[in-house]
Each structure stands twice: as C-alpha cells, then as structure tokens.
Wavefront OBJ file of the C-alpha trace (Angstrom):
o trace
v -0.433 0.037 -0.091
v 2.937 2.543 0.906
v 5.052 1.951 -2.699
v 1.508 2.458 -4.285
v 1.080 5.858 -2.536
v 4.996 6.552 -3.195
v 4.071 6.170 -7.312
v 0.942 8.196 -6.864
v 2.588 11.283 -5.580
v 5.411 10.892 -7.587
v 3.027 10.163 -11.059
v 1.001 13.127 -9.893
v 4.881 15.411 -8.988
v 5.290 14.907 -12.750
v 2.505 15.111 -14.662
v 1.743 18.440 -12.606
v 5.513 19.876 -13.130
v 4.656 19.142 -17.012
v 1.544 20.553 -16.869
v 2.723 23.731 -15.062
v 5.769 25.004 -17.212
v 7.541 28.398 -16.711
v 6.098 30.807 -18.899
v 7.447 33.866 -18.294
v 8.343 35.267 -22.036
v 4.540 36.921 -22.801
v 5.034 39.244 -20.360
v 8.857 40.154 -20.776
v 7.717 40.735 -24.679
v 5.201 42.653 -23.903
v 7.046 44.899 -21.896
v 10.000 44.493 -24.435
v 7.840 45.384 -27.299
v 7.368 49.119 -25.490
v 10.752 49.522 -24.696
v 11.587 48.707 -28.029
v 8.975 51.401 -29.673
v 10.121 54.092 -26.813
v 13.901 52.857 -28.315
v 12.032 53.857 -32.006
v 11.151 56.946 -30.372
v 14.148 58.025 -29.174
v 16.650 57.243 -32.000
v 18.117 54.921 -29.780
v 20.059 52.737 -31.798
v 22.004 50.805 -29.116
v 18.907 49.912 -27.254
v 17.220 48.867 -30.403
v 20.540 46.763 -31.694
v 20.876 44.962 -27.978
v 17.334 43.558 -28.042
v 18.610 40.923 -30.755
v 20.753 37.759 -29.317
v 24.283 38.546 -31.381
v 23.376 36.111 -33.724
v 19.777 37.217 -34.311
v 18.138 38.338 -37.708
v 15.752 40.823 -38.806
v 14.168 40.915 -41.912
v 12.801 43.980 -43.071
v 9.856 44.067 -46.597
v 11.784 45.240 -49.790
v 15.487 44.566 -48.390
v 17.776 41.382 -47.569
v 18.351 40.241 -44.199
v 19.836 41.407 -41.909
v 22.653 39.109 -39.292
v 24.047 39.305 -36.617
v 24.736 42.683 -34.625
v 26.756 45.571 -37.224
v 24.431 44.479 -40.082
v 21.287 44.568 -37.524
v 22.438 48.423 -37.191
v 23.555 49.113 -40.842
v 19.669 47.817 -41.629
v 17.992 50.089 -38.733
v 20.314 52.945 -39.193
v 19.350 53.109 -43.333
v 15.462 52.165 -42.272
v 15.054 54.910 -40.095
v 17.760 57.552 -41.199
v 14.923 59.597 -43.822
v 12.493 59.711 -40.962
v 12.695 62.826 -37.813
v 9.751 61.273 -35.584
v 8.414 57.188 -35.438
v 5.995 56.466 -33.081
v 5.376 52.522 -32.988
v 2.944 50.451 -31.614
v 3.453 46.883 -31.187
v 0.119 44.884 -30.368
v 1.490 40.892 -29.484
v -1.395 39.186 -30.522
v -0.566 35.916 -29.289
v 2.931 34.684 -27.568
v 3.860 29.881 -27.380
v 6.912 29.436 -25.037
v 8.816 26.101 -25.176
v 11.888 26.228 -22.508
v 14.215 29.373 -23.552
v 12.542 29.897 -27.211
v 9.038 31.635 -28.029
v 7.524 32.975 -31.026
v 5.106 36.086 -30.988
v 3.170 37.415 -33.974
v 1.360 40.122 -33.971
v 0.491 44.054 -35.594
v 2.506 47.065 -36.148
v 1.344 50.608 -36.251
v 3.530 53.006 -37.604
v 3.401 57.147 -38.082
v 7.118 57.792 -39.754
v 7.587 61.952 -40.191
v 10.121 62.572 -43.682
v 12.685 64.848 -42.426
v 11.842 67.921 -43.370
v 8.353 67.239 -43.614
v 5.726 67.907 -40.653
v 3.528 64.832 -42.564
v 3.702 61.797 -40.997
v 3.366 58.689 -43.606
v 1.383 55.351 -41.628
v 1.902 51.522 -42.162
v -0.131 49.125 -40.427
v 0.954 45.825 -40.780
v 1.969 42.272 -38.900
v 5.172 40.786 -37.931
v 5.859 37.551 -36.354
v 9.177 37.291 -33.561
v 11.040 33.986 -32.701
v 12.686 34.959 -29.283
v 15.619 33.433 -27.228
v 16.470 33.371 -23.573
v 19.976 34.725 -23.037
v 21.595 35.147 -19.948
v 18.077 35.153 -18.326
v 16.537 37.780 -20.896
v 14.657 37.122 -23.479
v 16.025 38.934 -26.763
v 14.989 38.827 -30.573
v 16.354 35.493 -32.232
v 14.670 36.102 -35.557
v 12.402 39.326 -36.653
v 10.130 39.703 -39.836
v 7.618 41.944 -40.806
v 5.578 42.785 -43.675
v 2.673 45.755 -44.721
v -1.007 45.177 -44.586
v -0.921 47.852 -47.207
v -1.721 47.636 -51.184
v 1.200 48.030 -52.617
v 1.493 51.707 -54.693
v -0.486 51.643 -58.538
v 1.939 51.471 -60.929
v 2.308 55.021 -63.039
l 1 2 3 4 5 6 7 8 9 10 11 12 13 14 15 16 17 18 19 20 21 22 23 24 25 26 27 28 29 30 31 32 33 34 35 36 37 38 39 40 41 42 43 44 45 46 47 48 49 50 51 52 53 54 55 56 57 58 59 60 61 62 63 64 65 66 67 68 69 70 71 72 73 74 75 76 77 78 79 80 81 82 83 84 85 86 87 88 89 90 91 92 93 94 95 96 97 98 99 100 101 102 103 104 105 106 107 108 109 110 111 112 113 114 115 116 117 118 119 120 121 122 123 124 125 126 127 128 129 130 131 132 133 134 135 136 137 138 139 140 141 142 143 144 145 146 147 148 149 150 151 152 153 154 155
C-alpha cells in the first residue's frame, strides 16, 4: 500500500510539473515591445540593436535580411534615417513559449515623419518574432514584418 502511495505521489508530481511550465515569455515580451517602441521614438540605436541576440536576424520588407549585430545596426539605421520621428505601436496577439524559445505573432502601427516635413506617413502590418532567452533575458532571435497596405499603383 505504501508503495502505491509513493508511486501516486511521484506520478502526480511529474504530471503537475509538466502541466505547469515556467511561462515568463509573454509578459517579458510585452514589456520589451513598449521599450522597443520607446527606443525607436528616441532613435536609440544601441537599445534597438541590443534587443537582438548576437546571432539575431531582422528581415524587413523589400530589403535583404540582416544577420548579426553589425548588419542589424546598419539595416535599422538605414531604415530609420530618412525620418525625424517614429511612432511605433506593437500589439502582441499571441506568444507561445517552449523552454528558452518563444514565438510571438502580432500587429504593428507606425507613423513616420520624413525629415523636412510635418506630415507623417503611416503603415500597419503584421510580424512574427522568434525570441531566445539568453542569460535570463528574452531577446529577439528572428524578426520579420510586412505591411497590410496594398502596393502603390504603377504609373
């Protein structure tokens, strides 16, 4: 009888630990999205780049993918340099975590003000971000996004 009780305790302990994984990614990612938008608004390229793992990759629309810290910095610098102001909102629709990896799907809204003007251009779209936990911190491992707006008409 004691043996059955011990087995039951062990089985229930294993089952409950499998059913209740540590799921810290969602809150951390949502907080990170606010910080990332703040860094964009401030033009804080160090904060933007440090959001990525050292072997991270960003894949913006209509541009080649950028691998690693230097290419990510160059891509974001080139992407943002024509604008004097960037207002970004990131909306995480879903975060799925498995251990030290997570995948986020969401939507973005961005208003970009070209230098020398006061009229912002706006875009909205969707994104997928693969996250990796590195030294206890969630960082972007793969980042791809694209617009929901139709392409401009050919002239």
